[in-house]
Phi, psi and omega in degrees: 000320179296319180296328180275351182076021181256095183225068184298334181295335180288340178300332183282349185305312182296329180283318187277333187302314179300320179292318176301316178302317179295319178296317179292322176300317179297315179296319180298319180294331183273351181289136179283344182219187178297149179299151178263237184252144179234144178237122175264108186272127182068047189290347182060230180270020174081028184302326183245352190297329181288341185298310177293327179298321179297338183256012171104354177284142169283112195246140176234135174249136179233145174205151181277352183262109182304323180296324178293317180294320177301316178295319179297319179296324181289324188253345185280166179293152184295335183272011177246136176263142177236131187227137172284117181203152180268129181299339180270356181210057182292333183300323184290347179276352178063043186275339184088195183261159182221150176258347180221132176237136173245137173224102182253077175095356180288307185305319185295337181274359181269154175278179187301312180295319179295324178296317177297319179294320178296319177299315178296320182294315177296316181300323180296333182261000187276130170290158174304133180079011181300156181247140174238122172251123183232133171251123181220143175276142180283166177301147179208167176291353182260032188306326180292332180270320181225111177298149178219167182212141178273154179305319181298325178292322179293311181300322181296330182278349183234060174294147184086005175240139176264131173281114184268327184199150172228125181232142175296140175262155182292142176245000182301132176080004182288319186081165181283143000266000186297331180284003178252014190248004176050064179295147181225150168262129178246141179234116181242151174237132178286121182236332184283167179261000000 
């Protein structure tokens, strides 16, 4: 898709970035100490990866598409690392542990088995009390055009995580069919051992 220049998910960046910034500001204010490490899962060309870095997190972006990571490295800030890695097998990339995970649309594009593997993979890298912020589009009749995921599917993939909040995401400026998918922000906290 990157080689063809077909990246409709990037259209949502301008709409989602302010809300992500507000969510990260809120998390930053609640931290008892300096931010630790953050992982942007399925970062693509790094559209959102700089946001936690701007707020003090040591940030890594991962994507399975080498061309996307190459673009992120060329345009992203120098203090962010970008790594080619599969969201379903993050352990093999040797990334270490993280206290904050971002998933802006990666999880929803995976099939059922991949979603379970991604949940296990994120959990394996999570520090105790880690936070996961996820933006996902809901199921819709346009599934072939825009993948979607239900809240129950997300929760099933992250046992040992508590769902703290679900908030509607903005749809202004999305255009059809993405504006018919009821995007949501999910906030999870790692609690299990």
